[in-house]
C-alpha positions as CSV (number, residue, x, y, z in Angstrom):
1,M,85.0,-19.5,198.4
2,S,82.4,-21.1,200.6
3,E,78.5,-21.1,200.7
4,K,79.1,-20.2,204.5
5,R,81.1,-17.1,203.6
6,T,78.7,-16.0,201.4
7,S,75.9,-16.1,203.6
8,V,77.2,-14.4,206.7
9,F,74.1,-12.0,206.9
10,P,70.8,-13.8,207.8
11,S,67.9,-13.4,205.5
12,A,64.6,-13.6,207.7
13,P,63.3,-17.4,208.5
14,P,60.6,-18.7,206.8
15,A,57.2,-17.6,207.9
16,E,56.1,-21.4,209.2
17,W,59.3,-21.2,211.4
18,Q,58.6,-17.7,212.5
19,G,55.1,-18.8,213.7
20,R,56.6,-21.9,215.5
21,F,58.9,-20.0,217.4
22,V,56.0,-17.4,218.6
23,D,53.8,-20.3,219.6
24,A,56.9,-21.8,221.3
25,V,57.6,-18.5,223.5
26,L,54.0,-17.8,224.2
27,A,53.4,-21.5,225.4
28,L,56.0,-21.4,228.5
29,P,54.5,-21.2,231.2
30,S,56.7,-18.3,232.9
31,A,56.1,-16.1,229.8
32,N,53.6,-13.7,229.6
33,L,54.5,-11.6,226.3
34,P,51.8,-10.0,223.8
35,R,52.1,-11.9,220.6
36,G,52.1,-9.2,218.8
37,A,55.8,-8.4,220.4
38,V,56.8,-11.9,220.0
39,E,55.7,-11.7,216.2
40,T,57.9,-8.4,216.0
41,I,61.3,-10.3,216.9
42,A,60.5,-13.2,215.2
43,P,61.9,-12.2,211.5
44,F,65.3,-11.3,213.8
45,V,65.7,-14.7,215.0
46,P,68.0,-16.2,212.2
47,Q,67.3,-20.1,213.1
48,P,64.5,-20.4,215.1
49,K,64.8,-24.4,214.7
50,N,67.7,-24.6,216.6
51,L,65.9,-22.9,219.6
52,L,63.0,-25.4,219.7
53,Q,62.6,-28.9,220.4
54,R,59.8,-31.9,220.6
55,S,59.4,-35.0,222.0
56,T,57.5,-36.7,219.0
57,T,56.6,-35.6,215.5
58,A,53.2,-35.1,216.6
59,S,54.1,-32.9,219.8
60,P,54.0,-29.1,219.9
61,W,57.5,-27.4,219.7
62,Q,59.1,-25.7,222.7
63,L,62.0,-23.6,223.2
64,R,64.8,-25.5,224.7
65,P,64.9,-25.4,228.6
66,D,68.8,-24.9,228.7
67,L,67.9,-21.0,226.7
68,I,65.5,-20.1,229.5
69,K,66.7,-18.1,232.7
70,T,65.2,-16.4,235.5
71,V,67.0,-13.1,237.2
72,T,65.7,-11.9,240.4
73,T,65.8,-8.3,241.6
74,S,65.0,-6.3,244.3
75,A,61.9,-5.0,242.2
76,G,61.0,-8.5,241.0
77,T,61.7,-11.1,238.9
78,I,61.9,-11.8,235.0
79,T,62.2,-14.6,232.8
80,I,65.0,-14.3,230.1
81,L,65.3,-15.9,226.7
82,R,69.1,-16.0,225.5
83,L,69.5,-16.9,221.7
84,Q,71.0,-15.4,218.3
85,V,69.6,-12.5,216.6
86,H,70.1,-10.7,213.5
87,G,72.7,-7.7,214.1
88,A,70.1,-5.0,213.5
89,A,67.8,-6.3,216.2
90,G,66.5,-4.0,218.6
91,S,66.4,-0.2,219.6
92,V,68.0,2.5,221.5
93,W,65.7,3.4,224.8
94,E,64.5,6.8,225.4
95,R,64.6,5.7,229.1
96,N,68.5,4.8,229.3
97,E,69.9,6.5,232.3
98,R,73.0,7.9,230.5
99,H,71.1,10.5,228.9
100,S,68.5,11.2,231.3
101,S,69.6,15.2,231.7
102,A,68.9,15.5,227.9
103,W,65.0,14.7,228.9
104,R,62.6,17.7,230.7
105,S,61.4,16.3,234.1
106,A,58.0,15.7,234.6
107,A,58.6,16.6,238.3
108,D,60.3,20.2,237.7
109,P,57.1,22.4,236.4
110,Q,60.0,25.0,236.1
111,G,62.3,22.5,234.0
112,D,63.9,23.5,230.9
113,H,61.0,23.9,228.2
114,D,64.0,23.8,225.8
115,L,64.3,20.0,226.3
116,P,61.5,17.7,225.6
117,S,59.3,15.1,227.3
118,L,59.9,11.5,227.7
119,P,56.7,9.8,226.3
120,A,54.1,8.8,228.9
121,L,54.9,5.1,229.7
122,R,53.1,2.2,231.7
123,T,53.0,-1.6,231.5
124,W,51.1,-2.9,228.5
125,T,47.6,-4.4,229.2
126,G,45.3,-6.5,227.1
127,I,41.8,-8.0,227.4
128,T,42.1,-11.8,227.3
129,T,39.3,-14.2,225.6
130,G,37.3,-14.2,228.5
131,E,37.0,-10.4,228.6
132,V,39.5,-10.3,231.5
133,E,42.3,-7.2,231.5
134,Q,45.3,-8.8,232.0
135,T,49.0,-7.0,232.6
136,Y,51.6,-8.4,230.2
137,A,55.6,-8.6,230.5
138,A,55.8,-5.5,227.9
139,L,55.7,-1.2,228.3
140,R,53.6,0.9,226.4
141,A,54.7,4.3,225.6
142,E,52.1,7.3,224.1
143,V,53.7,9.5,221.2
144,D,52.2,12.3,219.6
145,S,52.2,10.9,215.8
146,L,54.8,9.2,214.0
147,K,57.0,12.2,213.6
148,H,57.1,12.4,217.2
149,L,58.0,8.7,217.5
150,V,60.7,9.5,215.3
151,S,62.1,12.4,217.0
152,V,62.2,10.3,220.4
153,I,64.2,7.8,219.3
154,E,66.3,9.7,217.3
155,R,67.1,11.9,220.0
156,A,67.9,8.9,222.6
157,G,70.5,7.8,219.8
158,N,71.9,11.2,219.6
159,E,72.4,11.5,223.2
160,L,74.2,8.2,223.3
161,E,76.5,9.8,220.7
162,V,77.3,12.3,222.7
163,S,78.0,10.5,226.1
164,T,80.4,8.3,223.9
165,G,82.9,11.0,224.3
166,N,83.6,9.9,227.8
167,R,84.7,6.0,226.5
168,P,88.4,5.5,226.5
169,Y,88.0,3.6,223.3
170,D,85.8,3.8,219.8
171,L,83.2,1.2,220.7
172,T,82.2,1.0,216.8
173,E,85.8,0.1,216.0
174,D,85.6,-2.7,218.6
175,L,82.6,-4.1,217.4
176,A,83.9,-4.2,213.9
177,L,87.2,-5.8,214.6
178,N,86.1,-8.3,217.4
179,G,82.4,-8.2,217.5
180,Q,79.8,-8.3,220.2
181,L,81.1,-10.3,223.2
182,E,78.1,-9.8,226.0
183,P,74.3,-10.0,225.0
184,C,72.3,-7.1,225.5
185,L,69.1,-6.8,227.4
186,L,66.0,-6.2,225.5
187,V,62.2,-5.6,226.5
188,A,59.3,-5.4,224.4
189,Q,57.8,-2.2,224.2
190,Q,54.8,-0.6,222.0
191,Y,54.6,2.7,221.1
192,V,51.2,4.2,220.3
193,L,50.3,7.3,218.2
194,R,47.7,9.8,219.8
195,E,46.9,11.2,216.5
196,P,45.3,9.6,213.8
197,P,47.9,8.3,210.9
198,T,48.0,10.3,208.0
199,G,49.0,9.7,204.4
200,N,49.3,6.2,203.0
201,D,50.5,4.7,206.4
202,E,47.8,3.5,208.7
203,R,49.4,2.0,211.2
204,A,48.8,3.4,214.9
205,S,51.5,1.3,216.9
206,F,55.0,0.3,216.3
207,W,56.3,-2.8,218.6
208,T,60.1,-2.8,219.2
209,W,62.6,-4.6,221.6
210,A,64.0,-1.5,223.0
211,A,68.0,-2.2,225.0
212,V,67.5,-1.9,228.4
213,R,71.2,-2.8,228.8
214,G,73.7,-2.3,225.7
215,N,72.2,1.0,224.0
216,N,75.5,1.9,222.9
217,R,76.1,-1.7,221.5
218,T,72.7,-1.7,219.6
219,L,73.4,1.8,218.0
220,A,77.0,1.2,217.0
221,R,75.5,-2.4,215.4
222,Q,73.1,-0.7,213.5
223,E,75.3,2.3,212.4
224,L,77.7,-0.3,211.2
225,L,75.0,-2.0,209.2
226,G,73.9,1.2,207.3
227,L,70.5,1.7,209.8
228,T,69.1,3.5,212.5
229,S,66.9,2.5,215.3
230,A,64.2,4.8,214.0
231,E,64.2,2.8,210.7
232,V,64.3,-0.6,212.4
233,V,61.1,0.4,214.3
234,T,59.3,2.3,211.9
235,G,60.6,1.2,208.2
236,V,63.8,1.2,206.0
237,P,64.2,3.5,203.3
238,A,64.1,1.1,199.7
239,A,67.5,3.2,199.0
240,K,69.6,1.3,201.5
241,L,68.0,-2.1,200.8
242,G,69.6,-1.8,197.0
243,L,66.2,-1.4,195.6
244,P,65.2,0.9,192.5
245,D,62.1,3.0,194.3
246,N,64.5,5.3,196.4
247,A,61.1,7.3,197.7
248,N,59.3,4.1,199.1
249,V,59.7,2.8,202.8
250,L,60.0,-0.8,203.5
251,V,57.8,-1.6,206.9
252,N,57.7,-5.8,207.0
253,P,60.9,-6.7,208.5
254,S,60.5,-10.3,207.2
255,F,60.9,-9.0,203.6
256,W,63.6,-5.6,204.2
257,I,65.9,-8.1,206.4
258,S,66.3,-10.5,203.7
259,R,66.5,-8.0,201.2
260,L,69.4,-6.0,203.2
261,A,70.8,-9.6,203.4
262,D,71.0,-9.8,200.0
263,R,72.8,-6.8,199.4
264,L,75.5,-7.1,202.4
265,N,76.3,-10.7,201.2
266,R,77.0,-9.0,197.9
267,E,78.7,-6.2,198.7
268,L,80.9,-8.2,201.3
269,R,81.8,-11.1,198.6
270,E,82.9,-7.9,196.0
271,A,84.9,-6.7,199.3
272,E,87.0,-9.7,199.8
273,A,87.6,-10.0,196.3
274,A,88.9,-6.6,196.2
275,G,90.8,-7.2,199.3
276,S,89.1,-3.9,201.0
277,S,88.7,-4.2,204.5
278,E,87.4,-1.0,204.8
279,A,84.0,-1.8,202.7
280,P,81.0,-1.1,205.1
281,A,79.6,-4.7,204.6
282,Y,83.0,-6.0,205.4
283,R,83.2,-4.1,208.6
284,A,79.7,-5.4,209.8
285,R,80.2,-8.8,209.0
286,K,81.2,-9.5,213.0
287,V,77.7,-8.3,213.9
288,A,75.6,-10.2,211.3
289,I,74.4,-12.0,213.9
290,V,74.8,-11.5,218.1
291,E,73.5,-12.9,221.3
292,A,70.9,-10.9,223.0
293,E,68.5,-11.7,226.1
294,L,64.8,-11.2,225.5
295,V,62.2,-10.3,228.8
296,I,59.7,-13.0,227.9
297,G,58.1,-12.8,231.3
298,S,58.0,-11.5,234.9
299,D,56.0,-12.7,237.9
300,T,55.0,-9.4,238.4
301,P,54.2,-7.4,235.0
302,S,53.0,-4.5,236.6
303,R,56.7,-3.4,237.8
304,L,58.4,-4.3,234.9
305,Y,59.5,-1.0,234.2
306,Q,61.1,-1.1,237.8
307,I,62.8,-4.0,237.1
308,V,64.5,-3.6,233.9
309,Q,65.3,-0.1,235.1
310,S,67.3,-1.7,238.3
311,T,69.3,-3.3,235.8
312,N,70.2,-0.2,233.9
313,R,70.6,1.8,237.1
314,R,73.5,-0.8,238.7
315,D,75.4,-0.1,235.6
316,H,75.2,3.6,235.8
317,V,76.2,3.0,239.7
318,H,78.8,1.4,239.2
319,P,79.5,2.2,235.6
320,P,81.8,0.2,233.4
321,L,82.7,3.4,232.1
322,D,83.0,6.8,232.6
323,F,80.1,9.2,231.5
324,R,78.8,12.8,232.7
325,P,78.5,13.1,236.3
326,N,75.0,14.5,236.4
327,D,73.9,11.5,234.8
328,R,75.5,9.3,237.2
329,A,74.5,11.0,240.0
330,R,70.8,10.8,238.9
331,A,71.3,7.1,238.3
332,V,72.5,6.9,241.8
333,G,69.5,8.8,243.3
334,R,67.2,7.5,241.6
335,S,68.5,3.9,242.5
336,V,68.2,4.8,246.4
337,I,64.8,5.6,245.8
338,A,64.1,2.5,243.8
339,A,65.4,0.6,246.7
340,Y,63.0,2.0,249.1
341,A,60.1,1.4,247.0
342,D,61.3,-1.8,246.6
343,G,61.2,-2.4,250.3
344,G,58.1,-1.2,250.8
345,L,59.6,2.0,252.6
346,I,57.7,4.3,250.5
347,S,55.1,4.1,247.7
348,D,55.6,3.5,244.0
349,I,53.9,7.1,243.7
350,E,56.3,8.8,245.9
351,A,59.2,7.2,244.4
352,E,57.9,8.3,240.8
353,V,57.9,11.9,242.0
354,L,61.1,11.6,243.5
355,I,62.9,10.2,240.7
356,G,61.1,12.8,238.2
357,D,58.7,10.3,236.3
358,R,55.7,12.1,238.0
359,P,54.9,15.8,239.6
360,A,54.5,16.5,242.8
361,T,51.0,16.8,242.5
362,A,50.6,13.3,242.1
363,L,51.3,13.0,246.2
364,P,48.1,12.5,247.8
365,D,48.8,15.1,250.5
366,V,50.1,17.7,247.8
367,P,47.0,19.9,246.4
368,R,46.4,19.3,242.7
369,H,46.6,22.9,241.8
370,A,49.7,23.6,244.2
371,S,51.8,26.5,242.9
372,I,55.5,25.6,241.3
373,S,57.2,26.8,244.4
374,V,54.9,24.4,246.7
375,Q,55.9,21.7,244.6
376,H,59.4,22.5,244.4
377,D,59.3,22.6,247.8
378,V,57.8,19.6,248.3
379,R,60.1,17.4,246.5
380,S,63.2,19.1,247.6
381,M,62.5,18.1,251.1
382,R,61.3,14.6,250.6
383,L,64.5,14.0,248.5
384,L,66.6,15.4,251.5
385,E,64.6,13.4,253.8
386,A,65.2,10.3,251.5
387,L,68.8,10.9,251.1
388,F,69.9,11.7,254.7
389,P,67.6,9.3,256.8
390,T,67.8,9.8,260.7
391,T,69.2,7.7,263.2
392,D,65.9,6.0,264.0
393,Q,65.3,5.4,260.2
394,A,67.4,1.8,260.2
395,E,66.1,0.0,257.3
396,R,66.6,3.1,255.4
397,R,69.7,4.0,256.2
398,E,70.6,0.2,255.8
399,K,69.2,1.0,252.0
400,I,71.2,3.8,251.5
401,R,74.8,2.6,252.2
402,T,74.4,-0.6,250.1
403,V,73.1,1.4,246.6
404,L,76.2,3.6,247.7
405,S,78.9,0.9,248.5
406,E,79.4,3.9,251.4
407,P,81.4,3.0,254.3
408,A,79.9,2.7,258.1
409,P,78.0,5.6,259.7
410,S,81.0,6.5,261.6
411,Q,83.0,6.6,258.7
412,L,81.3,9.1,256.3
413,S,83.4,12.2,255.5
414,A,82.2,15.5,253.7
415,V,82.9,14.0,250.5
416,H,79.8,11.2,251.1
417,M,77.8,14.2,252.0
418,R,78.5,16.1,248.8
419,Q,77.7,12.8,246.7
420,R,74.3,12.4,248.3
421,L,73.4,16.1,247.8
422,R,74.6,15.9,243.7
423,D,72.8,12.5,243.7
424,G,69.2,14.4,244.8
425,R,69.3,16.9,241.9
426,R,66.9,16.5,239.2
């Protein structure tokens, strides 16, 4: 058996090369990430040397230009780095449109109180060495505690598993047999705890690279590798790494990735020797390393969430696979509202109210202590106005037709009207 075959699952790269990779990413003029975000993904990059180049031995390492691309959406532009990463890289995203109905809407005061609310989210900001506040191409979510963080990520994963019932094939089996053929799009997101840490774990924040596109693939890959997204973000139990201290949780990715590789490579050799194609390590071999696209910069970082969500919503307006009608209707309606905001037809605050990320009281003309019925009526009327623009609102009519891929206004039917009404539901 060749050495290549016995090392299918990669270890974390040496710290020296991780540092060079981090410095090269941050040195790119179009990149504007917090260092902590890049340091979090670095252990998951198996061969960082293959991504770097330099003109002389005395020159600093730089990212290869052929790995960088720019993507422009109606909400803004992002810089993307395409590279190979460990199959465990990334995490499911709680703001994926596929399970938007699983969370309580901030815009609905009478919403289902049995549903959890999404963590508050904003663009990541920090203070530079010159004592100036700077906005970065990353997101920041606030959670109550580590337990709350784990529950949010686990719920996102569980809801994805429910929605895969509408998929005409088994994604996990497809990945085990064929590997991952399309890259996931990952964005840096930091979870910050509101409550001080307890016990021996003193961490107050957790960086991750959330899957804006490819949530289901991320979930299935990690399942094949015997992990969960919550473990990738917060720490992996020693028992899953083949280590004796079953009660311990390993939080350093550089350590646990290498220990996981040792265990999986050993089990793969044993499976091949025994001719066992159903062994977990054998089934995971084709997702040991996968392609990924990292959002490493934006010319309008304050609109990063809107930019990356626009790519996610596009998949659900014209989905590559069937999924629950209610979630699709939400994605369609939010895409219309996002198109209005991107075109300057409504403010960002009004857009956030209409898509359900803020209560109606965030609007400047709605009193802070407005009753529930008033808030409901205000939002409902504005949604109707947004989804049924009048004949003198030519720009809105053009936007909504483009998003919904509708025929000319003269050819609209009752079917299209009913679809718009469904799109306006919370």
